[in-house]
C-alpha angles and dihedrals in degrees: 000000000000120000114253114241120192115242096202136041117256112262123248117267117265117247115201139145099316102164095051090043093054094041090053092050089048091052092047092054091049091048091050089050093051091047094052095043096085090054094055093118091055091048091048092050092053097041095249101118088119087073090066095043089048092058089048091052090049091054092046092049089044092060086054089052095048089051091049098046094046090054091045092049090049092048093052092048090049091048089048091051094047090051092048089051090051093048089051095052101032106070111088097343129105095206094098090110097260123108118234098213139025092243092063092059100035099071131224118331097010129113136180134021095286092070096046099061095254096110118185096207126048119234123208093239092059094051105105090185097056117108121242114261111256117226 
């Protein structure tokens, strides 16, 4: 049997109104719980009490889902705002927080990379993985 190879790329995930969708589902589960509650005796007689508890569990998990998607949505908006701010300040400006030459970061009276902390050769005293010498 030949291995199946996809002919097209997978489409991008759909982004929709996630918070209202999860909130609506949570409300629906809780309404179903409250509507079924007066008929608890009938459900108990017929062995279907799990229907009521399933609705309650759906509402409880829905609250966790609402908390999660609200935080996710806020994080996406924060990231988009941060990227927009970076895009606004990045073109043609050197204020992105990085220095353009070694002399700007080295300080007064220093020259070259050996003075700035970006040494090109490693010394044994700087090696944190080296074992102590045995006497």
